[in-house]
VOBA-1610 file (N, C-alpha, C; in pm, whole numbers, padded with zeros to 5 digits, always signed):
BEGIN
Met-01691-01838-01079Met-01560-01815-01026Met-01509-01679-01071Lys-01528-01646-01197Lys-01488-01516-01254Lys-01551-01402-01181Asn-01687-01424-01162Asn-01751-01316-01088Asn-01709-01298-00944Tyr-01661-01405-00889Tyr-01611-01403-00742Tyr-01486-01311-00743Phe-01402-01334-00833Phe-01278-01253-00829Phe-01295-01110-00870Leu-01398-01085-00956Leu-01427-00944-00988Leu-01490-00880-00863Leu-01578-00950-00791Leu-01626-00891-00666Leu-01523-00864-00564Leu-01422-00965-00551Leu-01317-00944-00456Leu-01232-00831-00486Phe-01194-00818-00620Phe-01117-00696-00662Phe-01185-00571-00634Phe-01318-00576-00659Phe-01395-00443-00631Phe-01394-00414-00487Ser-01411-00519-00404Ser-01414-00489-00263Ser-01284-00442-00209Leu-01168-00483-00274Leu-01042-00444-00220Leu-01007-00300-00265Thr-01072-00249-00372Thr-01024-00120-00429Thr-01126-00001-00413Val-01250-00036-00412Val-01348+00074-00432Val-01353+00165-00300Phe-01330+00113-00185Phe-01346+00194-00061Phe-01223+00262-00022Ser-01107+00230-00080Ser-00980+00293-00030Ser-00980+00430-00092Gln-00906+00521-00030Gln-00911+00662-00075Gln-00768+00709-00111Lys-00748+00768-00234Lys-00627+00810-00281Lys-00627+00970-00304Lys-00561+01041-00234Lys-00558+01180-00246Lys-00426+01230-00304Ile-00432+01323-00403Ile-00306+01383-00462Ile-00301+01527-00412Glu-00184+01557-00349Glu-00167+01688-00304Glu-00037+01749-00363Ala-00042+01888-00364Ala+00069+01965-00402Ala+00136+02014-00273Phe+00251+01962-00241Phe+00310+01991-00112Phe+00428+02095-00128Lys+00411+02214-00061Lys+00510+02319-00076Lys+00618+02296+00031Ser+00737+02268-00018Ser+00850+02230+00071Ser+00936+02352+00093Val+00965+02380+00211Val+01061+02490+00251Val+01202+02435+00220Ser+01232+02320+00267Ser+01368+02268+00242Ser+01402+02260+00091Leu+01312+02217+00013Leu+01343+02204-00134Leu+01315+02335-00205Asn+01247+02434-00151Asn+01208+02550-00212Asn+01131+02534-00341Glu+01044+02429-00338Glu+00961+02407-00455Glu+00843+02318-00407Thr+00746+02303-00498Thr+00631+02225-00463Thr+00645+02088-00529Arg+00617+01982-00446Arg+00626+01846-00493Arg+00495+01773-00482Glu+00472+01694-00571Glu+00346+01612-00577Glu+00358+01486-00497Ile+00259+01467-00403Ile+00260+01347-00324Ile+00124+01294-00332Ser+00105+01172-00304Ser-00031+01106-00285Ser-00038+01035-00150Ile-00159+01027-00094Ile-00182+00966+00020Ile-00296+00866-00003Thr-00270+00732+00020Thr-00370+00631-00001Thr-00410+00573+00136Leu-00538+00600+00166Leu-00585+00556+00306Leu-00652+00418+00294Pro-00648+00339+00392Pro-00704+00195+00388Pro-00859+00217+00381Ala-00916+00105+00339Ala-01064+00100+00323Ala-01138+00126+00451Ser-01075+00076+00566Ser-01152+00095+00702Ser-01115+00219+00762Tyr-01043+00315+00702Tyr-00998+00430+00776Tyr-01120+00515+00821Glu-01222+00540+00740Glu-01332+00627+00783Glu-01423+00556+00877Ser-01437+00425+00868Ser-01541+00352+00958Ser-01484+00325+01092Asn-01345+00297+01089Asn-01288+00257+01222Asn-01205+00378+01274Thr-01270+00461+01347Thr-01219+00594+01381Thr-01115+00590+01491Thr-01087+00483+01550Thr-00982+00484+01651Thr-00863+00400+01611Lys-00865+00338+01500Lys-00764+00246+01449Lys-00644+00329+01406Glu-00530+00295+01433Glu-00404+00348+01376Glu-00338+00250+01281Tyr-00267+00306+01177Tyr-00213+00227+01071Tyr-00067+00254+01053Pro+00009+00147+01019Pro+00160+00172+00981Pro+00157+00266+00864Leu+00280+00321+00840Leu+00294+00420+00741Leu+00403+00371+00642Leu+00374+00372+00522Leu+00477+00326+00416Leu+00498+00453+00320Val+00626+00497+00322Val+00666+00606+00232Val+00733+00549+00112Leu+00690+00572-00012Leu+00747+00527-00134Leu+00814+00641-00212Leu+00940+00620-00232Leu+01005+00701-00338Leu+00969+00635-00477Asp+01004+00710-00579Asp+00950+00662-00716Asp+00799+00632-00705Gly+00726+00714-00649Gly+00585+00677-00625Gly+00503+00641-00744Gln+00536+00714-00854Gln+00461+00687-00977Gln+00479+00544-01033Tyr+00594+00475-00996Tyr+00621+00345-01039Tyr+00574+00241-00930Leu+00604+00273-00808Leu+00592+00172-00698Leu+00463+00166-00627His+00377+00270-00653His+00251+00266-00572His+00166+00150-00603Asp+00143+00128-00734Asp+00042+00013-00762Asp+00082-00119-00720Pro+00208-00167-00741Pro+00249-00302-00698Pro+00245-00313-00546Phe+00285-00206-00472Phe+00272-00220-00326Phe+00122-00215-00281Tyr+00052-00124-00346Tyr-00097-00112-00320Tyr-00162-00254-00333Gly-00140-00310-00451Gly-00204-00444-00479Gly-00169-00551-00387Ala-00035-00563-00346Ala+00005-00671-00255Ala-00052-00640-00121Ile-00049-00520-00063Ile-00099-00483+00064Ile-00251-00514+00072Asn-00326-00465-00028Asn-00464-00483-00019Asn-00515-00623-00020Tyr-00444-00700-00120Tyr-00492-00843-00125Tyr-00446-00916+00006Ala-00328-00902+00066Ala-00292-00965+00186Ala-00379-00921+00308Ser-00406-00794+00308Ser-00478-00743+00433Ser-00624-00789+00422Tyr-00675-00818+00300Tyr-00808-00885+00290Tyr-00816-01006+00364Trp-00704-01088+00366Trp-00704-01214+00438Trp-00634-01199+00579Asp-00610-01078+00615Asp-00553-01044+00745Asp-00413-01107+00762Asp-00347-01123+00646Asp-00200-01166+00656Asp-00115-01050+00681Leu-00157-00930+00632Leu-00080-00803+00657Leu-00181-00705+00712Pro-00124-00605+00791Pro-00218-00500+00836Pro-00252-00404+00720Glu-00356-00336+00739Glu-00384-00225+00645Glu-00285-00113+00672Ile-00238-00047+00561Ile-00128+00051+00574Ile-00166+00173+00499Ile-00125+00290+00561Ile-00137+00416+00490Ile-00015+00429+00400Ile-00039+00454+00274Ile+00078+00465+00170Ile+00090+00612+00135Val+00203+00660+00149Val+00239+00798+00098Val+00349+00783-00013Thr+00323+00843-00127Thr+00413+00829-00236Thr+00468+00972-00270Ile+00593+00974-00299Ile+00653+01094-00353Ile+00686+01078-00498Asn+00615+01149-00582Asn+00630+01134-00723Asn+00762+01204-00769Gln+00849+01129-00836Gln+00977+01192-00885Gln+00968+01167-01040Asn+00906+01268-01107Asn+00849+01253-01235Asn+00948+01235-01348Asn+01070+01257-01333Asn+01162+01241-01436Asn+01294+01190-01380Ser+01392+01143-01473Ser+01512+01079-01417Ser+01599+01191-01357Lys+01593+01316-01416Lys+01675+01418-01360Lys+01637+01451-01215Gln+01507+01455-01184Gln+01456+01483-01056Gln+01495+01377-00946Arg+01475+01257-00994Arg+01511+01149-00893Arg+01659+01138-00878Gln+01732+01168-00976Gln+01885+01163-00964Gln+01931+01274-00870Glu+01872+01391-00881Glu+01916+01505-00799Glu+01858+01484-00655Asp+01738+01430-00636Asp+01694+01400-00498Asp+01782+01315-00430Cys+01841+01211-00495Cys+01901+01098-00428Cys+02053+01085-00460Ala+02115+01193-00500Ala+02256+01196-00542Ala+02354+01191-00422Phe+02456+01120-00432Phe+02568+01113-00330Phe+02697+01168-00396Asp+02774+01226-00302Asp+02909+01281-00347Asp+03000+01156-00373Glu+03059+01148-00487Glu+03145+01042-00526Glu+03267+01025-00434Ala+03308+01125-00375Ala+03427+01118-00292Ala+03404+01053-00160Asp+03301+01093-00097Asp+03276+01041+00053Asp+03144+00966+00063Gly+03069+00960-00041Gly+02948+00875-00031Gly+02840+00943+00048Leu+02845+01064+00081Leu+02744+01131+00164Leu+02649+01211+00053Pro+02526+01232+00106Pro+02425+01301+00016Pro+02471+01440-00022Thr+02441+01477-00149Thr+02470+01612-00190Thr+02388+01714-00126Lys+02410+01842-00157Lys+02332+01949-00093Lys+02181+01936-00132Lys+02152+01905-00255Lys+02021+01895-00293Lys+01958+01763-00235Ala+02031+01654-00227Ala+01983+01529-00166Ala+01957+01556-00019Thr+02042+01626+00052Thr+02025+01659+00190Thr+01894+01742+00212Ala+01866+01822+00122Ala+01736+01901+00132Ala+01620+01810+00112Phe+01638+01710+00021Phe+01529+01614-00001Phe+01519+01524+00128Phe+01632+01481+00185Phe+01624+01419+00312Phe+01550+01494+00427Asn+01575+01624+00434Asn+01512+01709+00530Asn+01364+01727+00500Phe+01332+01734+00375Phe+01193+01742+00329Phe+01113+01622+00386Ile+01170+01505+00365Ile+01098+01382+00415Ile+01096+01380+00569Ser+01209+01401+00630Ser+01224+01384+00775Ser+01144+01500+00854Tyr+01158+01621+00813Tyr+01103+01734+00900Tyr+00987+01801+00852Glu+00949+01760+00726Glu+00816+01830+00664Glu+00706+01729+00643Leu+00743+01629+00560Leu+00642+01537+00513Leu+00594+01447+00632Leu+00685+01383+00696Leu+00646+01286+00798Leu+00557+01354+00910Pro+00608+01471+00965Pro+00529+01543+01058Pro+00396+01586+01017Tyr+00383+01622+00883Tyr+00247+01654+00825Tyr+00161+01544+00822Ile+00210+01421+00778Ile+00128+01303+00764Ile+00086+01247+00909Glu+00184+01248+00999Glu+00151+01203+01127Glu+00055+01292+01208Gly+00066+01419+01176Gly-00034+01522+01243Gly-00170+01518+01187Lys-00187+01471+01061Lys-00315+01480+00996Lys-00388+01347+00996Tyr-00308+01239+00990Tyr-00376+01102+00987Tyr-00339+01015+01110Arg-00416+00914+01125Arg-00397+00819+01237Arg-00295+00719+01203Thr-00168+00750+01224Thr-00062+00663+01196Thr-00009+00594+01324Ala+00023+00464+01307Ala+00094+00389+01411Ala+00241+00436+01416Pro+00319+00402+01528Pro+00453+00439+01531Pro+00540+00372+01427Phe+00494+00271+01358Phe+00583+00187+01275Phe+00581+00255+01134Lys+00705+00281+01079Lys+00719+00349+00948Lys+00815+00269+00863Ile+00776+00263+00732Ile+00852+00180+00631Ile+00891+00282+00520Ile+01009+00264+00458Ile+01045+00342+00337Ile+01101+00239+00239Ala+01065+00267+00112Ala+01097+00180+00004Ala+01142+00262-00126Gly+01235+00201-00201Gly+01276+00268-00325Gly+01334+00161-00420Leu+01361+00207-00538Leu+01406+00119-00652Leu+01534+00185-00712Asp+01633+00114-00729Asp+01774+00149-00782Asp+01822+00281-00715Thr+01811+00398-00784Thr+01868+00516-00728Thr+01806+00552-00600Thr+01671+00547-00597Thr+01598+00582-00466Thr+01615+00476-00362Ala+01645+00351-00404Ala+01677+00249-00302Ala+01810+00269-00235Gly+01901+00317-00311Gly+02031+00353-00252Gly+02014+00463-00155Phe+01926+00565-00181Phe+01910+00677-00099Phe+01841+00650+00030Ile+01759+00548+00043Ile+01684+00526+00171Ile+01783+00490+00277Asn+01904+00444+00238Asn+02008+00404+00340Asn+02055+00525+00416Ala+02043+00648+00363Ala+02082+00767+00429Ala+02007+00783+00568Phe+01881+00723+00576Phe+01810+00734+00694Phe+01863+00654+00809Leu+01958+00564+00774Leu+02023+00479+00873Leu+02135+00551+00938Tyr+02176+00669+00877Tyr+02295+00738+00923Tyr+02268+00810+01060Lys+02140+00831+01087Lys+02094+00892+01216Lys+02115+00792+01339Asp+02149+00845+01453Asp+02173+00763+01571Asp+02038+00683+01601Asn+01927+00750+01583Asn+01796+00697+01601Asn+01714+00707+01471Pro+01730+00600+01387Pro+01664+00614+01258Pro+01519+00629+01268Ile+01462+00717+01185Ile+01319+00743+01194Ile+01227+00636+01131Phe+01285+00555+01049Phe+01212+00453+00982Phe+01247+00315+01053Asn+01150+00229+01068Asn+01165+00105+01135Asn+01195-00007+01033Ala+01159+00004+00910Ala+01180-00093+00813Ala+01217-00028+00673Tyr+01315-00107+00595Tyr+01370-00043+00472Tyr+01354-00164+00368Ile+01297-00122+00246Ile+01280-00212+00137Ile+01362-00155+00027Ser+01473-00221-00006Ser+01573-00173-00096Ser+01571-00266-00220Leu+01520-00219-00339Leu+01505-00302-00450Leu+01606-00267-00549Ser+01698-00352-00575Ser+01814-00339-00668Ser+01887-00199-00645Pro+01930-00180-00532Pro+01983-00047-00497Pro+02108-00008-00576Glu+02117+00117-00623Glu+02237+00163-00670Glu+02315+00237-00566Leu+02418+00169-00518Leu+02487+00209-00391Leu+02600+00318-00415Ala+02605+00414-00335Ala+02709+00509-00337Ala+02841+00454-00297Thr+02946+00529-00314Thr+03081+00486-00271Thr+03085+00428-00134Glu+03139+00313-00117Glu+03168+00251+00009Glu+03038+00224+00093Met+02919+00232+00031Met+02799+00215+00107Met+02783+00068+00149Glu+02843-00026+00073Glu+02828-00169+00108Glu+02899-00188+00246Tyr+02983-00096+00286Tyr+03043-00102+00421Tyr+02972-00013+00521Tyr+02939+00108+00483Tyr+02874+00206+00574Tyr+02746+00148+00623Val+02662+00099+00535Val+02525+00047+00575Val+02537-00070+00671Ala+02641-00160+00640Ala+02653-00274+00727Ala+02701-00232+00871Asp+02783-00129+00876Asp+02829-00075+01002Asp+02701-00014+01081Lys+02621+00059+01009Lys+02509+00119+01074Lys+02408+00010+01128Leu+02391-00090+01051Leu+02292-00188+01086Leu+02350-00269+01213Lys+02479-00288+01213Lys+02552-00354+01322Lys+02526-00270+01462Ala+02516-00141+01447Ala+02509-00063+01564Ala+02376-00027+01609Val+02260-00069+01541Val+02127-00022+01572Val+02094-00061+01705Lys+02018+00028+01774Lys+01976+00003+01918Lys+01827-00012+01929Lys+01756-00021+01821Lys+01617-00052+01827Lys+01587-00155+01716Pro+01474-00228+01717Pro+01444-00326+01612Pro+01444-00257+01473Ile+01509-00314+01378Ile+01515-00269+01236Ile+01483-00386+01148Phe+01400-00364+01045Phe+01371-00462+00946Phe+01444-00404+00818Tyr+01523-00499+00758Tyr+01599-00452+00642Tyr+01583-00559+00535Tyr+01523-00517+00414Tyr+01506-00614+00307Tyr+01581-00567+00179Gln+01650-00651+00107Gln+01726-00610-00009Gln+01708-00728-00117Ala+01684-00678-00240Ala+01673-00775-00352Ala+01756-00742-00474Leu+01786-00830-00547Leu+01874-00820-00665Leu+01816-00905-00778Ala+01814-00848-00896Ala+01760-00917-01017Ala+01873-00970-01101Ser+01845-01089-01164Ser+01948-01145-01259Ser+01974-01040-01376Gly+01869-00958-01408Gly+01887-00864-01517Gly+01954-00735-01475Asp+01988-00718-01350Asp+02061-00600-01318Asp+02208-00589-01375Ile+02247-00466-01398Ile+02383-00457-01465Ile+02487-00501-01364Lys+02599-00545-01429Lys+02712-00598-01346Lys+02766-00502-01251Gln+02775-00375-01282Gln+02830-00272-01185Gln+02745-00256-01061Met+02619-00291-01069Met+02528-00281-00955Met+02544-00410-00867Lys+02546-00523-00930Lys+02547-00641-00867Lys+02651-00668-00761Gly+02782-00628-00799Gly+02884-00649-00710Gly+02874-00584-00569Pro+02853-00449-00568Pro+02825-00393-00436Pro+02714-00442-00361Ile+02595-00473-00431Ile+02481-00529-00358Ile+02514-00657-00295Gln+02583-00743-00368Gln+02618-00882-00309Gln+02726-00866-00197Lys+02813-00774-00203Lys+02906-00742-00100Lys+02836-00692+00030Leu+02738-00602+00001Leu+02664-00558+00120Leu+02590-00669+00187Asn+02535-00751+00102Asn+02470-00870+00161Asn+02553-00964+00245Glu+02686-00985+00188Glu+02781-01061+00275Glu+02810-00993+00396Asn+02822-00863+00400Asn+02863-00790+00522Asn+02747-00795+00621Ile+02627-00783+00575Ile+02514-00776+00666Ile+02496-00916+00728Lys+02513-01024+00646Lys+02497-01153+00702Lys+02587-01185+00814Lys+02697-01113+00824Lys+02797-01136+00933Lys+02757-01073+01068Ile+02659-00982+01062Ile+02612-00904+01175Ile+02549-00993+01279Glu+02589-00988+01403Glu+02519-01054+01506Glu+02454-00954+01600Asn+02335-00901+01556Asn+02268-00807+01630Asn+02123-00860+01640Pro+02073-00900+01757Pro+01934-00950+01762Pro+01823-00849+01724Leu+01864-00716+01726Leu+01763-00625+01684Leu+01746-00606+01539Leu+01830-00671+01454Leu+01822-00662+01310Leu+01750-00780+01253Asn+01652-00748+01174Asn+01572-00862+01108Asn+01604-00829+00955Tyr+01691-00927+00898Tyr+01745-00899+00762Tyr+01707-01020+00673Lys+01671-00982+00540Lys+01632-01074+00441Lys+01693-01030+00306Tyr+01738-01120+00231Tyr+01799-01093+00102Tyr+01746-01193-00001Asp+01705-01141-00114Asp+01658-01227-00235Asp+01731-01192-00356Glu+01757-01297-00440Glu+01791-01282-00576Glu+01698-01355-00664Phe+01643-01268-00763Phe+01535-01330-00851Phe+01583-01340-00994Asn+01540-01442-01066Asn+01551-01444-01210Asn+01448-01353-01268Ala+01483-01238-01279Ala+01387-01127-01332Ala+01462-01016-01387Ser+01393-00929-01463Ser+01446-00807-01511Ser+01461-00707-01404His+01526-00594-01426His+01545-00495-01326His+01412-00443-01280Tyr+01322-00420-01368Tyr+01196-00361-01333Tyr+01092-00462-01292Ser+01093-00581-01346Ser+00996-00684-01305Ser+01027-00735-01156Leu+01154-00716-01114Leu+01195-00748-00984Leu+01092-00708-00879Ala+01034-00590-00884Ala+00943-00531-00785Ala+00823-00630-00760Leu+00771-00700-00869Leu+00664-00781-00856Leu+00698-00907-00776Tyr+00817-00945-00783Tyr+00870-01067-00703Tyr+00899-01023-00556Ala+00970-00916-00545Ala+01025-00879-00413Ala+00931-00810-00316Ile+00838-00736-00366Ile+00747-00662-00271Ile+00669-00748-00183Pro+00606-00856-00234Pro+00534-00948-00132Pro+00630-01003-00028Asn+00752-01053-00071Asn+00855-01111+00016Asn+00899-01012+00124Ala+00915-00886+00087Ala+00953-00779+00182Ala+00847-00766+00280Leu+00725-00744+00243Leu+00615-00715+00330Leu+00590-00833+00419Tyr+00602-00957+00374Tyr+00576-01074+00463Tyr+00692-01089+00558Gln+00814-01051+00516Gln+00927-01050+00614Gln+00898-00955+00724Ile+00864-00838+00688Ile+00842-00733+00795Ile+00730-00763+00892Phe+00617-00819+00836Phe+00498-00843+00920Phe+00477-00994+00944Asp+00575-01076+00945Asp+00567-01211+00966Asp+00490-01242+01090Val+00523-01175+01201Val+00458-01209+01330Val+00314-01160+01331Tyr+00276-01067+01241Tyr+00141-01021+01242Tyr+00042-01131+01199Lys+00075-01221+01112Lys-00013-01320+01055Lys-00089-01397+01161Pro-00209-01433+01137Pro-00271-01528+01227Pro-00198-01661+01238Ile-00226-01733+01345Ile-00166-01859+01359Ile-00201-01953+01245Ser-00101-01999+01175Ser-00124-02099+01056Ser-00115-02235+01107Ser-00154-02322+01017Ser-00144-02469+01048Ser-00001-02506+01078Ala+00100-02454+00999Ala+00233-02488+01016Ala+00285-02432+01148Glu+00252-02311+01185Glu+00289-02251+01317Glu+00229-02338+01424Phe+00106-02379+01414Phe+00038-02460+01517Phe+00114-02598+01533Asn+00144-02663+01420Asn+00202-02798+01427Asn+00353-02792+01475Asp+00424-02688+01426Asp+00570-02683+01440Asp+00607-02612+01573Lys+00522-02522+01623Lys+00568-02445+01741Lys+00470-02442+01861Ile+00347-02472+01840Ile+00252-02459+01952Ile+00209-02601+02008Val+00162-02685+01932Val+00104-02810+01980Val+00217-02895+02047Ile+00339-02881+01999Ile+00445-02955+02056Ile+00477-02917+02202Leu+00441-02799+02242Leu+00460-02754+02391Leu+00370-02842+02474Gln+00437-02875+02586Gln+00362-02944+02694Gln+00281-02847+02777Glu+00332-02726+02786Glu+00266-02623+02867Glu+00311-02480+02802Gly+00254-02373+02857Gly+00304-02258+02799Gly+00236-02200+02681His+00116-02262+02649His+00049-02228+02522His-00012-02081+02528Thr-00065-02047+02648Thr-00114-01912+02654Thr+00001-01811+02660Asp+00109-01853+02716Asp+00222-01757+02714Asp+00271-01738+02569Tyr+00267-01836+02490Tyr+00301-01819+02347Tyr+00204-01717+02276Leu+00083-01727+02312Leu-00024-01630+02256Leu+00012-01487+02298Ile+00033-01481+02431Ile+00067-01337+02491Ile+00186-01283+02428Asn+00301-01369+02410Asn+00420-01313+02352Asn+00399-01276+02211Lys+00319-01348+02131Lys+00292-01322+01989Lys+00236-01175+01977Tyr+00138-01153+02065Tyr+00069-01017+02049Tyr+00149-00907+02104Asp+00231-00936+02204Asp+00325-00841+02264Asp+00423-00798+02157Ile+00472-00894+02074Ile+00570-00861+01962Ile+00503-00772+01860Ile+00374-00805+01829Ile+00301-00720+01730Ile+00289-00585+01781Asn+00273-00567+01923Asn+00266-00440+01971Asn+00399-00361+01988Asn+00493-00440+02032Asn+00625-00368+02062Asn+00711-00344+01935Lys+00710-00441+01852Lys+00792-00430+01731Lys+00725-00353+01613Leu+00587-00376+01605Leu+00519-00317+01488Leu+00434-00195+01538Gly+00429-00172+01667Gly+00347-00063+01715Gly+00194-00070+01686Leu+00150-00196+01679Leu+00011-00222+01643Leu-00061-00282+01765Lys-00169-00225+01807Lys-00254-00278+01915Lys-00377-00335+01851Ile-00379-00463+01841Ile-00498-00536+01789Ile-00546-00640+01887Pro-00678-00660+01889Pro-00730-00771+01983Pro-00682-00896+01926Val-00668-00998+02020Val-00629-01131+01979Val-00742-01198+01885Arg-00704-01242+01779Arg-00800-01297+01680Arg-00868-01423+01746Ile-00996-01437+01711Ile-01070-01543+01756Ile-01010-01684+01708Asn-00967-01682+01588Asn-00902-01815+01549Asn-00782-01841+01623Asp-00703-01744+01661Asp-00589-01771+01743Asp-00629-01818+01880Phe-00734-01766+01937Phe-00784-01830+02059Phe-00817-01977+02044Lys-00885-02007+01934Lys-00928-02148+01914Lys-00801-02242+01878Ala-00702-02183+01827Ala-00577-02265+01809Ala-00513-02286+01937Ile-00499-02193+02022Ile-00440-02215+02157Ile-00524-02308+02234Glu-00649-02296+02232Glu-00750-02383+02306Glu-00725-02520+02256Ala-00714-02545+02123Ala-00693-02680+02067Ala-00560-02745+02109Ala-00457-02664+02124Ala-00330-02718+02172Ala-00338-02752+02322Ile-00412-02668+02405Ile-00429-02704+02546Ile-00500-02836+02560Leu-00609-02854+02483Leu-00685-02984+02490Leu-00605-03095+02452Lys-00526-03079+02349Lys-00439-03187+02285Lys-00346-03238+02396Asn-00295-03139+02473Asn-00184-03179+02575Asn-00246-03190+02719Asn-00375-03199+02724Asn-00438-03209+02852Asn-00397-03104+02955Ala-00353-02986+02912Ala-00305-02885+03006Ala-00423-02793+03036Tyr-00535-02852+03098Tyr-00660-02788+03121Tyr-00652-02653+03207Trp-00553-02656+03300Trp-00537-02542+03390Trp-00507-02412+03309Glu-00448-02425+03191Glu-00412-02300+03114Glu-00539-02235+03051Leu-00656-02303+03051Leu-00781-02245+03005Leu-00818-02123+03104Asp-00778-02129+03225Asp-00806-02020+03315Asp-00734-01895+03274Lys-00610-01907+03228Lys-00542-01797+03184Lys-00593-01748+03044Leu-00637-01846+02966Leu-00692-01812+02836Leu-00814-01726+02848Ala-00899-01764+02957Ala-01022-01697+02987Ala-00984-01542+03029Glu-00874-01523+03102Glu-00837-01393+03135Glu-00807-01307+03012Ile-00736-01372+02923Ile-00705-01303+02788Ile-00834-01272+02714Ala-00928-01364+02715Ala-01050-01340+02647Ala-01129-01224+02709Asp-01130-01216+02841Asp-01204-01111+02912Asp-01141-00977+02886Lys-01007-00967+02873Lys-00939-00845+02838Lys-00973-00801+02698Asn-00985-00893+02597Asn-00999-00853+02469Asn-01137-00841+02423Tyr-01234-00923+02480Tyr-01372-00922+02444Tyr-01458-00938+02569Pro-01458-00827+02652Pro-01522-00831+02784Pro-01671-00856+02772Lys-01742-00823+02659Lys-01885-00833+02661Lys-01922-00969+02597Ser-01830-01046+02545Ser-01859-01165+02480Ser-01870-01283+02579Met-01913-01399+02525Met-01925-01516+02609Met-01788-01601+02612Leu-01683-01550+02540Leu-01563-01630+02519Leu-01492-01663+02659Ser-01490-01567+02742Ser-01418-01595+02872Ser-01493-01696+02961Ser-01622-01681+02969Ser-01712-01779+03041Ser-01702-01915+02976Tyr-01707-01919+02850Tyr-01699-02045+02778Tyr-01572-02115+02810Glu-01449-02047+02813Glu-01324-02110+02837Glu-01319-02169+02984Leu-01381-02086+03073Leu-01388-02142+03217Leu-01479-02257+03223Gly-01593-02257+03160Gly-01679-02368+03155Gly-01612-02499+03102Leu-01536-02472+02994Leu-01464-02590+02929Leu-01361-02643+03029Met-01287-02548+03093Met-01186-02591+03193Met-01245-02682+03304Phe-01360-02636+03358Phe-01419-02714+03468Phe-01475-02843+03424Glu-01532-02847+03307Glu-01586-02965+03243Glu-01468-03068+03222Lys-01362-03028+03166Lys-01244-03120+03153Lys-01187-03164+03274Lys-01197-03081+03386Lys-01134-03127+03519Lys-01244-03203+03596Gly-01364-03225+03552Gly-01461-03303+03613Gly-01552-03228+03708Asp-01542-03105+03720Asp-01628-03016+03806Asp-01748-02977+03729Gln-01841-03065+03715Gln-01958-03044+03628Gln-02045-02930+03679Lys-02054-02920+03810Lys-02145-02809+03864Lys-02098-02673+03825Arg-01960-02653+03839Arg-01910-02515+03809Arg-01909-02495+03655Ala-01885-02606+03581Ala-01887-02600+03434Ala-02025-02547+03388Ala-02127-02614+03443Ala-02264-02573+03407Ala-02293-02422+03434Arg-02241-02377+03560Arg-02279-02246+03591Arg-02208-02137+03491Tyr-02089-02181+03439Tyr-02020-02088+03353Tyr-02080-02101+03210Tyr-02121-02220+03171Tyr-02192-02229+03039Tyr-02327-02152+03050Gln-02395-02147+03162Gln-02522-02079+03173Gln-02492-01920+03168Leu-02377-01879+03234Leu-02337-01737+03221Leu-02301-01705+03084Ala-02237-01795+03013Ala-02192-01767+02871Ala-02320-01740+02786Ser-02425-01819+02812Ser-02541-01811+02726Ser-02617-01677+02742Gln-02585-01598+02843Gln-02648-01465+02862Gln-02559-01354+02808Met-02448-01390+02746Met-02355-01288+02694Met-02360-01288+02534Glu-02273-01194+02483Glu-02285-01173+02338Glu-02214-01291+02261Pro-02270-01348+02163Pro-02196-01458+02084Pro-02076-01399+02018Ile-01989-01485+01992Ile-01852-01448+01921Ile-01801-01568+01839Gly-01753-01540+01721Gly-01706-01642+01638Gly-01803-01751+01613Asp-01767-01879+01644Asp-01861-01987+01623Asp-01931-02024+01751Leu-01919-01943+01855Leu-01981-01967+01989Leu-02115-01891+01983Thr-02228-01966+02016Thr-02360-01913+02005Thr-02431-01936+02132Lys-02535-01876+02156Lys-02625-01888+02273Lys-02683-02028+02281Asp-02724-02075+02168Asp-02779-02208+02163Asp-02671-02316+02203Met-02553-02295+02151Met-02448-02383+02189Met-02420-02393+02348Met-02422-02275+02400Met-02400-02262+02551Met-02518-02333+02627Ile-02633-02307+02583Ile-02754-02372+02649Ile-02749-02515+02628Asp-02711-02571+02509Asp-02694-02709+02494Asp-02595-02773+02587Lys-02476-02703+02603Lys-02373-02748+02693Lys-02424-02758+02845Tyr-02489-02652+02877Tyr-02552-02647+03016Tyr-02652-02769+03020Tyr-02730-02785+02937Tyr-02832-02893+02934Tyr-02771-03025+02949Asp-02672-03043+02868Asp-02607-03180+02858Asp-02548-03223+02993Ile-02486-03113+03056Ile-02419-03138+03188Ile-02523-03164+03299Thr-02629-03084+03304Thr-02724-03085+03415Thr-02823-03196+03393His-02831-03265+03273His-02923-03370+03256His-02855-03495+03216Gln-02738-03522+03274Gln-02670-03642+03253Gln-02747-03754+03315Lys-02751-03873+03248Lys-02827-03986+03304Lys-02743-04067+03389Glu-02796-04130+03485Glu-02726-04210+03583Glu-02718-04354+03541Glu-02602-04416+03545Glu-02580-04554+03511Glu-02628-04638+03644Pro-02651-04769+03630Pro-02686-04851+03745Pro-02592-04833+03860Asp-02458-04824+03836Asp-02364-04816+03951Asp-02353-04676+04010Gly-02446-04581+03955Gly-02444-04450+04024Gly-02358-04346+03953Lys-02277-04392+03857Lys-02188-04298+03785Lys-02275-04228+03682Ser-02225-04107+03648Ser-02295-04038+03541Ser-02260-04081+03408Lys-02341-04060+03316Lys-02319-04111+03173Lys-02326-03986+03082Asn-02219-03956+03010Asn-02212-03833+02930Asn-02294-03866+02802
//
């Protein structure tokens, strides 16, 4: 078992690529250190696009985010993600980068320059050089967590998701942020966490902001709030997985709970459920991924459970669109006609499937066996076929 976990850890880390660059910023009039961590599949899958995660306090937050993402993406619970970190190497630098005016709660001149650096220099550079999906996340801790809210002040926020860990909120931000989230006109994910070990002066505004956000009735806002029995810095280890799973909840393959609670209870519309799931992945997360084979099998099982055999026709269409060279589409049609009692047409589709590429647990031998079983059924004395 020990060797298994060592092998797993090796496989998760050895092929990812982390590059450290000195980025000369016009907005800041200085050179800043950034790092870019590319997913393990980046070089081998040359057409795939990846969500982008921008981390402030990169020297602290890279490793816990990287570990959570790599472990979960290994099981396909989360997508692989390009991680860009901005190192803010000392407390003075991060304070200056993220400072707000105490009177009006707006970013200072230096913080505005830092905002422009991210918005108009760093993001265009990354998106021009790497294969990024349209979906962008930003995250920070205490001072930098408070600063990420500045990106909500734009009418069309450039980030789709915000991970705010024990934020140090500027003046009146517990009201400003709620107002901005109430008015968003595109899907926004917002995660906020608080630790029991946080200082009292921070807790009050964070809890008030939570109360204000919870009152918002905007279907475009996906909000989650956690309080952990943790220290200020250990909070990250608790909160990061929760935040990522909130943002990418719909991305996960169909689980046993989802199957039992949402799918198998449907009398019909099982294929519509599958189409809608992947439409959300595309529209909300900007990710174009083929329908997973296990998700096909889950929908197929629900269809068979409810005797909704006509839906296998639509499932075959989805299979043909996603895996046109495989036997999956023909297999689904063969299964549909077999269940509907049309053995002749079922046999034809199973025979056709046997001539196409195997996929998942579907093999050529399996299709030949199904064809043989149908075409060699024995006759009972009354003339009826015997399966």
